[in-house]
C-alpha positions as CSV (number, residue, x, y, z in Angstrom):
1,M,67.3,129.9,174.1
2,Q,68.7,127.7,176.7
3,T,71.0,130.4,178.4
4,R,67.9,132.5,178.8
5,R,66.3,130.0,181.3
6,I,69.7,129.2,183.1
7,I,70.5,133.2,183.9
8,P,67.5,133.9,186.2
9,I,68.1,130.5,187.8
10,L,71.5,131.4,188.7
11,L,70.5,134.8,190.1
12,M,68.1,133.1,192.4
13,L,70.7,130.7,193.7
14,L,72.9,133.4,194.7
15,P,73.4,134.3,198.3
16,L,71.6,137.5,199.3
17,S,74.6,139.5,199.6
18,L,75.2,139.2,195.6
19,H,72.0,140.9,194.9
20,A,71.5,144.4,194.4
21,Q,69.9,145.0,197.9
22,N,73.7,145.1,199.0
23,K,74.3,147.8,196.3
24,A,76.1,145.5,193.8
25,N,76.8,147.5,190.5
26,A,77.4,144.0,188.7
27,V,77.3,140.5,189.2
28,I,79.7,138.3,187.4
29,L,77.9,134.9,187.1
30,K,80.6,133.3,185.5
31,D,84.4,133.9,184.8
32,E,85.9,130.6,183.4
33,E,89.1,130.6,181.6
34,V,91.3,127.8,180.2
35,Y,95.1,128.4,179.1
36,T,96.4,125.8,177.3
37,L,100.3,125.8,176.2
38,S,100.8,123.2,173.5
39,S,104.4,123.9,173.1
40,P,106.7,126.8,174.5
41,T,105.8,129.0,171.5
42,S,102.1,128.2,171.1
43,A,99.1,128.6,173.5
44,E,95.6,129.2,173.6
45,L,93.4,131.0,176.2
46,T,89.5,130.2,176.0
47,V,87.2,132.5,177.9
48,T,83.6,132.4,178.9
49,R,82.4,135.6,180.6
50,V,78.6,136.1,181.9
51,V,77.8,139.4,183.7
52,S,74.5,141.0,185.0
53,V,75.0,144.7,184.8
54,L,72.6,146.1,187.5
55,S,73.4,149.9,187.2
56,E,75.5,152.1,185.0
57,A,78.5,152.1,187.8
58,G,78.9,148.6,186.8
59,E,79.2,148.6,183.1
60,A,83.0,148.4,183.2
61,E,82.5,144.7,183.7
62,A,80.4,144.2,180.6
63,V,83.2,145.7,178.5
64,F,85.4,143.5,176.3
65,Y,88.7,144.8,175.9
66,E,92.0,142.9,174.6
67,F,95.5,143.9,173.7
68,T,96.9,142.2,170.5
69,D,100.0,142.2,168.6
70,R,102.0,140.1,166.3
71,Y,102.1,137.4,169.1
72,R,98.5,137.6,170.1
73,S,95.6,137.4,168.2
74,I,91.8,137.0,168.7
75,S,91.0,133.7,166.8
76,S,87.1,133.5,167.8
77,F,84.5,135.8,169.3
78,K,80.8,135.6,170.2
79,G,78.3,137.1,172.7
80,T,75.0,137.6,173.4
81,I,73.2,140.4,175.4
82,E,69.9,139.7,177.0
83,K,67.2,142.1,178.7
84,E,64.1,141.0,180.2
85,G,61.3,141.4,177.6
86,Q,63.4,141.6,174.8
87,K,64.9,139.5,172.2
88,P,68.3,138.4,172.9
89,K,70.8,140.2,170.8
90,K,73.9,138.3,169.1
91,I,77.4,140.0,169.0
92,G,79.5,139.0,166.0
93,K,83.2,139.3,165.6
94,G,82.4,142.1,163.2
95,E,81.0,144.2,165.9
96,L,84.4,144.5,167.5
97,R,86.4,147.8,167.1
98,T,90.2,147.6,166.8
99,V,92.1,150.9,167.3
100,S,96.2,151.1,166.8
101,L,98.4,152.2,169.8
102,A,100.8,153.7,167.2
103,S,102.2,156.9,168.8
104,G,105.6,158.7,168.3
105,L,108.0,156.5,166.2
106,A,106.0,153.3,166.2
107,E,104.1,150.7,167.9
108,D,102.8,147.3,167.0
109,G,99.9,147.1,169.5
110,F,96.3,147.0,169.2
111,I,93.2,147.4,171.5
112,T,90.2,145.4,170.2
113,A,87.0,146.4,172.3
114,Y,83.4,146.1,172.3
115,S,81.3,148.2,174.7
116,P,77.3,147.5,175.1
117,S,74.9,150.4,174.6
118,M,71.9,149.0,176.4
119,P,69.9,150.4,179.4
120,C,70.5,148.6,182.8
121,P,69.8,146.1,183.9
122,Y,71.1,143.3,181.2
123,T,73.1,140.2,181.0
124,I,76.1,139.8,178.5
125,T,77.9,136.7,177.7
126,Y,81.3,136.4,176.1
127,E,82.8,133.5,174.7
128,Y,86.3,134.0,172.9
129,T,89.5,132.5,172.2
130,I,93.2,134.3,172.0
131,S,96.0,132.8,170.5
132,Y,99.8,133.3,171.4
133,K,102.6,132.1,169.1
134,K,106.4,132.5,169.2
135,A,106.6,134.7,172.3
136,I,105.5,133.5,175.7
137,A,107.3,134.6,178.6
138,T,104.2,134.8,180.8
139,F,100.7,133.5,181.1
140,P,97.6,135.7,180.8
141,V,96.8,137.5,184.3
142,Y,93.6,136.2,185.8
143,S,91.8,139.2,187.2
144,P,87.9,139.0,186.8
145,I,87.1,141.8,188.9
146,N,87.3,145.4,187.2
147,T,85.4,147.9,189.4
148,D,84.3,148.0,193.1
149,K,81.0,146.8,194.2
150,S,81.3,143.9,191.7
151,K,80.3,140.5,192.9
152,L,81.5,137.1,191.5
153,A,79.3,134.1,191.7
154,Y,82.0,131.7,190.4
155,G,85.4,131.9,188.4
156,S,88.1,129.4,187.5
157,F,91.3,129.6,186.0
158,I,93.0,126.4,184.5
159,I,96.5,126.0,183.1
160,R,97.6,123.0,181.2
161,V,101.0,122.6,180.0
162,P,103.0,119.7,178.5
163,Q,104.0,117.2,181.3
164,D,107.0,118.1,183.4
165,Y,106.8,121.6,182.1
166,K,107.8,123.9,185.1
167,I,105.6,127.0,185.9
168,Q,105.5,129.6,188.9
169,Y,102.6,131.5,190.0
170,Y,101.3,134.0,192.7
171,S,97.7,133.9,193.7
172,N,95.3,136.0,195.9
173,L,91.9,135.0,197.0
174,L,91.9,131.9,194.9
175,E,91.4,128.4,196.1
176,G,94.1,125.9,194.5
177,P,95.8,124.8,192.6
178,Q,94.0,121.4,192.0
179,T,95.6,118.8,189.8
180,D,94.2,116.5,187.2
181,P,96.0,113.3,187.4
182,N,93.7,112.1,184.0
183,S,95.0,114.9,181.8
184,N,97.3,114.5,179.0
185,Y,98.8,117.8,180.1
186,D,99.8,118.9,183.6
187,S,97.0,120.6,184.6
188,Y,96.4,123.2,187.5
189,K,93.0,124.8,188.4
190,W,92.4,127.8,190.7
191,E,88.8,128.7,191.9
192,V,86.8,131.4,193.4
193,K,83.2,131.0,194.7
194,N,80.8,133.8,196.1
195,Y,83.2,136.7,196.0
196,D,81.3,139.6,197.8
197,G,83.4,142.3,195.9
198,Y,85.2,145.1,197.3
199,V,84.3,148.9,198.1
200,D,86.7,151.9,197.0
201,E,87.4,154.0,200.4
202,S,90.1,156.6,201.2
203,F,93.0,155.0,203.1
204,M,92.3,151.4,201.9
205,P,94.8,148.6,201.2
206,S,95.9,148.0,197.5
207,R,93.6,146.4,195.1
208,S,95.7,143.6,194.5
209,Q,95.1,142.8,197.9
210,L,91.4,142.6,197.9
211,T,90.4,140.9,194.4
212,P,91.0,137.6,193.0
213,L,94.3,137.5,191.4
214,L,96.6,135.0,189.7
215,L,100.0,135.6,188.1
216,S,101.8,132.9,186.3
217,A,104.5,132.0,184.0
218,P,106.9,129.5,182.8
219,V,110.2,128.9,184.5
220,E,111.9,128.4,181.1
221,F,110.7,130.2,178.0
222,T,111.2,130.9,174.5
223,Y,110.4,134.5,173.4
224,A,110.9,135.7,169.9
225,G,113.6,133.6,168.9
226,T,115.2,133.9,172.2
227,K,115.5,131.4,175.2
228,G,115.6,132.3,178.8
229,S,114.8,131.4,182.5
230,Q,113.0,133.1,185.3
231,A,114.0,130.4,188.0
232,S,115.6,133.3,190.0
233,W,115.9,137.0,189.7
234,K,119.7,136.6,188.5
235,E,118.6,134.3,185.5
236,A,115.5,136.7,184.6
237,G,117.7,139.5,184.3
238,Q,120.4,137.7,182.5
239,W,117.8,137.2,179.7
240,C,117.2,141.1,179.7
241,Y,121.0,141.8,179.8
242,D,121.5,139.5,176.4
243,L,118.6,141.8,174.8
244,V,120.5,145.0,175.8
245,K,124.2,144.1,175.6
246,D,124.5,144.5,171.6
247,T,122.6,148.0,171.5
248,N,125.5,150.3,172.5
249,D,126.4,151.2,168.8
250,L,127.0,155.0,169.4
251,P,129.0,156.4,166.2
252,A,132.4,157.8,166.8
253,D,131.3,161.2,166.0
254,F,128.8,161.3,168.7
255,I,131.1,159.5,171.3
256,A,133.5,162.4,170.4
257,R,130.7,164.9,171.1
258,V,130.2,163.3,174.6
259,K,133.8,163.4,175.4
260,E,133.8,167.2,174.3
261,M,131.0,168.1,176.3
262,T,132.3,166.7,179.6
263,S,136.0,167.7,179.1
264,G,135.6,170.3,181.4
265,C,134.3,168.4,184.3
266,T,136.5,167.2,187.1
267,T,134.5,165.0,188.6
268,D,132.1,162.0,187.8
269,L,129.2,163.9,189.5
270,E,129.8,166.6,186.8
271,R,130.1,164.2,183.9
272,I,126.8,162.5,184.9
273,K,125.0,165.8,185.2
274,A,126.2,166.8,181.8
275,V,124.8,163.7,180.0
276,Y,121.5,164.0,182.2
277,N,121.3,167.7,181.0
278,Y,121.7,166.5,177.4
279,L,118.9,164.2,177.9
280,R,116.7,166.9,179.0
281,K,117.6,169.4,175.9
282,E,118.0,167.0,173.1
283,T,115.7,164.2,173.8
284,R,111.8,163.5,174.5
285,Y,109.6,160.7,175.4
286,V,107.5,158.8,173.2
287,S,105.7,155.3,173.8
288,I,107.7,152.5,171.4
289,Q,106.4,149.1,171.7
290,L,108.2,147.6,168.4
291,G,110.9,144.7,168.3
292,I,111.1,141.8,170.8
293,G,107.4,142.3,172.3
294,G,108.6,146.0,173.8
295,Y,111.5,144.5,175.8
296,K,114.4,145.2,173.7
297,P,115.4,149.0,173.3
298,F,116.5,150.4,170.1
299,P,120.0,150.6,169.4
300,A,121.3,153.6,171.1
301,S,122.6,155.1,167.8
302,V,118.8,155.3,166.4
303,V,117.5,156.7,169.7
304,Q,120.5,159.6,169.6
305,K,119.8,160.4,166.0
306,S,115.9,160.7,166.2
307,G,116.2,162.5,169.5
308,F,113.3,160.4,171.0
309,G,112.5,156.9,172.6
310,D,110.7,155.1,175.3
311,C,111.9,154.4,178.8
312,K,114.1,151.7,177.3
313,G,115.7,153.7,174.6
314,L,116.4,156.8,176.5
315,S,117.8,154.9,179.7
316,N,120.0,152.6,177.2
317,L,121.1,155.7,175.4
318,A,122.3,157.4,178.8
319,R,123.9,154.2,179.8
320,C,125.8,154.1,176.6
321,M,126.8,157.6,176.7
322,L,128.3,157.1,180.2
323,A,130.2,154.1,179.1
324,A,131.7,156.0,176.6
325,I,133.4,158.4,179.2
326,G,134.3,155.1,181.4
327,I,131.3,155.5,184.0
328,D,129.5,152.3,184.8
329,S,125.8,152.4,184.9
330,Y,123.0,149.6,185.1
331,Y,120.0,149.2,183.0
332,T,117.1,148.7,185.7
333,I,113.5,147.7,185.6
334,L,110.6,148.3,188.1
335,H,107.1,148.7,188.2
336,T,106.3,152.4,189.1
337,K,102.6,151.6,190.7
338,K,103.5,148.6,192.9
339,A,106.6,148.9,195.2
340,K,107.2,145.2,196.0
341,M,107.6,142.3,193.8
342,F,104.9,139.5,194.4
343,P,106.9,136.9,196.5
344,G,108.0,133.6,195.0
345,F,107.4,135.1,191.5
346,C,110.5,135.8,189.7
347,S,109.0,137.3,186.5
348,F,110.3,140.4,185.0
349,T,106.7,140.7,183.3
350,Q,105.8,142.4,186.9
351,M,107.8,145.4,185.5
352,N,106.6,148.4,183.6
353,H,109.2,150.8,183.5
354,V,113.1,151.4,182.6
355,M,115.5,153.6,184.5
356,L,119.2,154.0,185.4
357,C,121.3,152.9,188.3
358,V,124.6,154.9,188.4
359,P,126.8,154.0,191.2
360,L,128.6,157.1,192.6
361,P,131.5,156.1,195.0
362,E,132.9,159.7,195.2
363,K,129.7,160.5,197.1
364,N,129.2,157.3,198.8
365,D,125.9,157.2,196.9
366,T,123.6,155.7,194.1
367,L,122.0,157.7,191.7
368,W,118.5,156.8,190.2
369,L,118.3,158.4,187.0
370,E,114.8,159.1,185.4
371,C,115.6,159.4,182.0
372,T,112.0,159.9,180.4
373,N,110.9,163.1,182.4
374,P,113.2,166.1,182.1
375,T,111.5,168.0,185.0
376,V,112.6,165.7,187.7
377,P,115.3,167.1,189.6
378,F,118.8,165.3,189.1
379,G,119.5,162.8,191.8
380,Y,115.9,162.8,193.3
381,R,114.0,159.6,193.9
382,H,110.4,160.4,193.0
383,E,107.4,158.9,194.6
384,D,107.1,156.4,191.4
385,I,110.5,154.6,192.4
386,A,111.4,155.4,196.1
387,G,110.8,152.4,198.3
388,H,110.4,150.3,195.2
389,D,111.9,146.8,194.2
390,V,113.9,147.1,191.2
391,L,115.9,144.6,189.2
392,C,119.3,145.9,188.3
393,I,120.7,144.3,185.1
394,S,124.4,143.6,184.5
395,E,126.5,140.9,182.8
396,D,126.0,138.7,185.8
397,G,122.4,138.8,185.6
398,G,119.8,140.4,187.7
399,R,120.1,141.7,191.3
400,L,116.8,142.6,192.9
401,L,117.5,145.8,194.9
402,N,115.2,148.3,196.5
403,V,115.5,151.9,196.2
404,P,115.7,154.3,199.3
405,T,113.3,156.4,200.5
406,Y,113.5,159.7,202.1
407,P,113.1,160.4,206.1
408,D,109.5,161.1,207.0
409,S,110.4,164.4,208.5
410,L,111.4,166.0,204.8
411,N,107.7,165.2,203.4
412,K,106.1,168.7,204.4
413,V,104.9,171.7,203.1
414,V,105.3,175.0,205.0
415,T,103.2,178.1,204.4
416,D,103.7,181.7,205.6
417,T,100.9,183.9,205.0
418,E,100.8,187.7,205.7
419,V,97.1,189.4,205.6
420,V,96.7,193.1,205.9
421,L,92.9,193.4,206.9
422,H,91.0,196.3,206.2
423,E,87.9,197.7,208.1
424,D,85.6,196.9,205.0
425,A,86.4,193.2,205.6
426,S,88.8,193.2,202.4
427,A,92.4,192.2,202.6
428,N,95.7,192.2,200.9
429,V,97.6,188.9,201.1
430,K,101.0,187.5,200.6
431,V,102.0,183.7,200.6
432,E,105.2,182.0,200.5
433,K,104.9,178.5,200.0
434,H,108.0,176.0,201.0
435,I,107.7,172.8,199.5
436,Y,109.7,169.7,200.4
437,S,110.5,166.2,199.0
438,S,107.9,164.5,197.3
439,N,105.6,167.4,197.6
440,V,107.2,169.1,194.8
441,E,106.1,166.7,192.2
442,S,102.9,168.1,191.7
443,W,104.7,171.5,191.1
444,L,107.6,170.4,188.8
445,S,106.2,172.0,185.7
446,I,104.5,175.3,187.1
447,R,107.0,177.5,185.0
448,D,105.6,176.1,181.9
449,Q,101.9,176.2,182.7
450,K,99.5,179.1,181.6
451,P,98.7,181.7,183.7
452,E,95.2,180.8,184.4
453,D,96.2,177.2,185.4
454,V,98.7,178.4,187.8
455,N,96.0,180.4,189.5
456,K,93.7,177.6,189.8
457,K,96.0,175.6,191.0
458,L,97.1,178.3,193.8
459,S,93.7,178.9,194.5
460,K,92.6,175.4,195.3
461,G,91.5,174.6,198.8
462,L,91.2,178.5,199.9
463,S,88.3,179.2,202.2
464,V,88.1,182.8,200.7
465,L,87.8,184.2,197.0
466,P,91.0,185.5,195.5
467,Q,91.3,188.4,193.0
468,N,94.3,189.6,190.9
469,L,96.3,186.5,192.0
470,K,99.9,186.8,190.8
471,L,103.0,184.6,191.1
472,S,105.8,186.7,191.6
473,S,108.7,184.0,191.9
474,V,109.4,180.5,192.0
475,K,112.7,179.2,193.7
476,D,114.3,175.8,193.8
477,N,117.4,173.6,194.5
478,F,116.8,171.1,191.6
479,D,120.2,171.5,190.3
480,A,121.9,171.5,193.8
481,Y,122.4,167.7,194.4
482,D,125.7,167.2,196.2
483,G,125.3,163.7,197.8
484,P,123.0,161.3,199.7
485,G,121.6,164.2,202.0
486,Y,119.9,165.8,198.7
487,S,116.2,166.4,198.6
488,P,114.2,168.8,196.3
489,E,112.7,172.0,197.7
490,M,110.9,174.6,196.1
491,T,109.4,178.3,197.3
492,L,106.5,179.7,195.5
493,S,105.7,183.1,196.4
494,Y,102.5,184.8,195.3
495,N,99.8,187.6,196.4
496,F,96.1,188.3,195.8
497,D,93.6,190.6,196.9
498,C,90.3,189.8,198.8
499,W,87.2,191.7,198.5
500,Q,85.9,189.8,201.4
501,Y,88.2,188.1,203.6
502,A,86.0,188.5,206.6
503,N,82.4,188.3,207.5
504,Q,81.0,191.8,209.0
505,M,78.3,191.7,211.5
506,G,77.7,194.8,213.2
507,N,81.0,195.8,214.9
508,R,82.7,192.3,214.5
509,L,84.7,191.0,211.6
510,F,84.8,187.1,211.5
511,I,88.1,185.7,209.8
512,P,89.1,182.4,209.0
513,G,91.7,180.9,211.2
514,N,93.5,179.6,208.4
515,P,92.5,180.6,204.7
516,V,93.7,177.0,203.7
517,P,92.4,174.8,206.3
518,K,93.8,171.2,206.3
519,G,90.7,169.4,206.8
520,M,89.9,165.9,205.6
521,S,86.7,164.2,204.3
522,L,84.7,161.8,206.0
523,Q,82.7,158.8,204.3
524,R,79.4,158.0,205.3
525,G,77.9,154.4,206.2
526,K,79.9,151.3,207.4
527,R,83.8,151.2,207.1
528,I,84.4,148.1,205.0
529,N,88.5,148.1,204.4
530,D,91.2,148.2,206.8
531,I,92.5,152.0,207.4
532,V,95.9,152.2,205.9
533,S,98.6,155.1,205.3
534,G,101.8,154.0,204.1
535,H,103.5,157.6,204.4
536,C,103.4,160.6,206.5
537,E,102.3,164.3,205.6
538,T,103.1,167.2,207.4
539,A,101.6,170.8,206.9
540,I,102.9,173.9,208.7
541,D,100.9,177.1,208.7
542,H,102.1,180.6,209.9
543,I,99.4,183.3,209.5
544,K,100.1,187.0,210.2
545,V,97.1,189.1,210.3
546,T,97.4,193.0,210.5
547,L,94.2,194.1,212.1
548,P,92.3,197.3,211.1
549,K,92.8,200.2,213.3
550,G,90.6,199.9,216.5
551,Y,89.9,196.2,216.3
552,T,91.2,193.5,218.4
553,L,90.3,189.7,219.3
554,E,87.3,189.5,221.1
555,S,88.9,186.3,222.9
556,I,92.1,184.3,222.6
557,P,91.3,180.7,221.9
558,E,92.9,178.1,223.9
559,D,95.8,176.1,222.5
560,I,95.1,173.0,220.9
561,N,97.4,169.8,221.3
562,L,95.6,166.7,219.7
563,D,98.0,163.8,219.6
564,T,96.5,160.3,218.4
565,D,97.4,157.0,216.7
566,W,96.4,158.6,213.4
567,G,98.1,161.9,213.4
568,T,98.6,165.2,215.4
569,F,97.2,168.7,215.2
570,K,98.6,171.6,217.4
571,S,97.2,174.9,217.1
572,S,97.9,178.5,218.9
573,V,96.9,182.1,218.5
574,K,98.3,185.2,220.1
575,E,97.9,188.9,219.6
576,E,100.5,191.4,220.0
577,G,100.3,195.1,218.8
578,G,97.3,194.8,216.6
579,V,98.6,192.0,215.0
580,V,97.2,188.4,215.2
581,Y,99.6,185.2,214.8
582,I,98.2,181.9,214.0
583,S,100.2,178.8,214.0
584,Q,98.7,175.2,213.0
585,V,100.9,172.2,212.4
586,F,99.1,169.2,210.9
587,H,101.0,165.8,210.9
588,L,99.4,162.7,209.2
589,K,101.1,159.5,210.7
590,K,101.6,156.0,209.0
591,F,99.0,153.5,210.3
592,N,97.5,150.0,209.6
593,K,94.4,149.6,211.4
594,P,91.2,147.4,211.2
595,A,87.9,148.6,209.8
596,A,86.7,148.3,213.6
597,D,88.8,151.3,214.5
598,Y,87.2,153.8,212.1
599,T,85.1,155.3,214.8
600,S,88.3,156.4,216.6
601,F,89.6,157.8,213.1
602,K,86.3,159.5,212.5
603,Q,86.5,161.2,215.8
604,F,90.2,162.5,214.8
605,I,89.1,163.8,211.5
606,R,86.0,165.6,213.4
607,T,88.3,167.1,215.8
608,L,90.8,168.1,213.3
609,N,88.2,169.6,210.9
610,K,86.5,171.6,213.8
611,S,90.0,173.1,214.8
612,A,91.3,173.6,211.4
613,E,88.2,175.7,210.2
614,A,87.6,177.5,213.1
615,T,86.9,181.3,212.7
616,L,88.0,184.1,214.9
617,A,86.2,187.0,216.2
618,L,87.5,190.6,216.0
619,V,85.7,193.3,217.8
620,K,85.9,196.9,217.3
621,K,86.7,198.9,220.5
C-alpha cells in the first residue's frame, strides 16, 4: 500500500515536460539496476523498474522481456500493476511466459516475458534478479528507454566487482561513474535524471546517440571454461581464434571433392567462386546458438554433412574449404546495423554477425564473402557491411579493419519510360529500370517472387493505375566480378496498360510529368532532432510520351535547376514531332545539420514535390 501513495507524489514532482502535456507515451519513474560480480564466473543483476503508461503507444515500456540460456536464469521475480480506482494487482513468477528460441538444428536460448493487458493509464512495477554463471564476457547493457516519447525521471546502473578487477565501458547521456570508497567491492555508479525522451523523425541520428546507454565488460574474463582478454582488439580476436582453430575437420573424401570441383580452375578467383557457388547450392542458413554461448562455430564436418548452419558455421565451412585448396581467408566478425565500434570499448560482444575476408592479390582486392545469403552477388559489399568496422581473426589475434564503401556516384536508379498516349486518355507504357549498387538489394529475389508480389512491387509509387502489368525480363551482372571496380547492376523491363493515364477536360488532356514522382514527405510540428543523411541517392528519369494525333503541349514549362545543401533537382521538357521528352534528375546529398535548419529543408522538399509532381497540359489543335 505504501507504493500507491508514493507513485502519485513522484508524478507531481516531475518537471512539466515529463507529463502527458508534452505528449509522452510513458514515464519511467525509476529504473535502478545493480550488477554484482562476485567472481569471474558468477554474478547477479537486480532490477527495480517503475513505469507509468500513459497511452497505448507507450506500452512497450511496460513489457518484461529477458533472454535466458544455460548461463543466465531468472532467480526471482515479482511485480504490481496499479490503476486509479482499482485494487493493485500482483504479478508472480508463475505468470511469466517462456518461449524456446529453437530453430533449425538447435538453440539453447529462451525468451521469458510478461505483457500487461490493462487499459491505459496504469503504473507497473517490476522487481527481479537475473543470475549469471560460468560465462561472463560482458556485463548487462543498460538501456532503460525502449521507445520514442518515453520519459525517464531517474535511472541508475551500479557495477560492483572484486577489488582491482579491471573493467571497460562506454556510456552515453549518463553521469558518472561515481565510486564508493566504503564498499567491499570496486563500485561504479552511473545516473540519469529527468531525461526528456527522444522523438522518431526521418533523417535523424542513430538511437544510440539519443538515449541513455551503458556498455560494460571485464578486461580479463572466464567464459564457459575458457579464459580471454579484451584489453585490445588483438587480444579479443585471439580468444575468438582459439575457439575457431580446432574446427577444421573436413573429412578426406570431402576435401578430395573440393579439389575436384576446382580442378579446372586456373586462378584463385575461379576457385573462390567455385566454393561460393557450392555454398549457394548445397547449404542454407539457420540460427544455431548451441555450444559456448553461441560464439563457437560447429565443426566444419558437421555443417558440411548437414548442409545447414548459422553465420559462424557457414563462414567457417567456407574458410576450411578454401584452406583445403591452399587459399588463405579470415573468419571476420562485425555488427550489421552499427557501422562503427564504440570508441575505447574493445569487446567482441558488440558484433552480431560473421563473414569471411579473402585477400585476392591477383586482382589487388579483398573479397568480403557473405556466406549466409546466396542471393548476394559474388564480390559485392552489401549495405550491412560496407563502411562497417570488422574484426578480422587470425592466429596473430584480431585486427580492426573497415570494409570499403562504394563511390556515391554508383548509387542510382535510371528509369526509361515510353508512353503511347491515346485520345481517350488511355495509354500503353513500357519501362526499363536500370538499378545500380545498393539499390539492387531490394530486388535480389525478384525472380523467385510470386507474380502478384512482383506486380505490387513494380506498381509502388505510380501516380497512375496500371493494368495487365507484366515483367518481361530481368538482367544482371551478378556473376561478373572481375576486380575492385565491380558493382552490381540490374535491369528490369516491364510493361502495362493504363485506362486513364491522363485526365480529360474538354479538348485538353492533363498528363503526369513523371508517372513515378520522386517526392519526399514532410513532418508536421517542430523539428526535434538534427537532420542527418549518411548516404547519397540519385534518381534519373527519362520519359518519352507519344501524343495522340492532333495534340500538342499547350506550353513548354521552364527548365528547373534546383541546387541546395540538401540535394539537387533538374527538370526539362521539350516537344519534337508529336513526342514529349521529359527529363528529371534528383540527387540527395549527405548532410548533418542542426534542427534549426529544418525550415530550409522543408522549403527544399516543397519545391521538389511541386516540381516532381507537376502535370502537363495537352491541347487538341
